[in-house]
N, C-alpha and C positions, 0 to 999 in steps of 0.2 A: 450436572454440577457446575456451578460457577467458580471460575478460578479467582481467587482473591488477588487484588492488585491490578487486575485488568478492568478498565472501564467497560461496562456493558454498552457497547456501541450498537445501538439499534439503527439499522440502515433504512433510509427512506426508499420508496419504490425506485426512484431515479438512481440512487446509489446502487441498489441491488441489480438493476438492469443495465446500467452503464459502466459504473466504476468497477464493480466486483468482477465481471467477466474480463475486462481489459487487464486488470491487475493480475487475475488468475493466469491469463495468457503469458504475462511477463514472468511470473513465477515458474510456470511450466517450462518456458524456454530456458530460463536460467538454471533451474534445478533439475531439468530433464525428468520431470515427474508429470504424469497425466492426471492422476486422480487426486484432486485437491479440494478439501472441504473448507467451508468458511471458518471453522474453528482451528484449522491446521496452523502450525507454527512454522514460520519461515526457517528458523534455525534447526528445528527438529527434522525438517525435510532435507537437510543437508546444506542449508545456507550457512556461510561463515562470513567473516569480515570482508573479504575480497568480493564475494557475491553480493553482500549488502551494499557495497560501494557501486557495483555495476547495476544493481536494482535501482538505487537512487538515481543514477543517470537515466535509466530507462523510464522511470516514473516522470522525471523532468521532461523527457522527450514526449512521452505519451499524453501527459496531463498539463504541461506547461506550468508546473509549480515546482518549487524547490523544497524538498523535505530535508530536514537535518538528519544526519546519520543516526543521531540519538533517538529520533522519532521512530526509526525503523526498529531499533532495539526496544523502545518503549511500547510499540504496538506490533508485536511480531506475528499475530494471527492475521489471516487473510481479511477477515471481517473488520478487525481492529484497524488494520492498515488502510483499508478502503474507507473506513469512517474518518480516519485522519486526513486522507487525501480530500475527502468531501469537505471537511472542516477547513482545510487550507484553501480549497477552491472558493468556498463561501466567504472566507475572510481575506481574500486576496486584496491588497491595497490597490486602488486605481493608479495606473501609471507604473505599476511594477513591471519590469521588463518580462515579456513572455518569450517563449521559445520561438514564436513566429515573428520574424522580422521582415 
């Protein structure tokens, strides 16, 4: 059953094999949860505002992109968040400072 309000983010093979596992590892580390499914919700698994802020920093470190805290709230599922990261990576403006200096 599809949840209304969440964009059906279909992930490309690259996203599924590269972004999803890395993001899942960040969640597992922060939430201290091993078993995370693509449909799982960050906040239902014990994430709260402080953890969302820490997740945002970890995403920036891991993927060299800046997610707005609102985007974490807007895309709380693992799959949705991975899709958002992929979108950000794809739409990164040239010359945007990356985490690697």
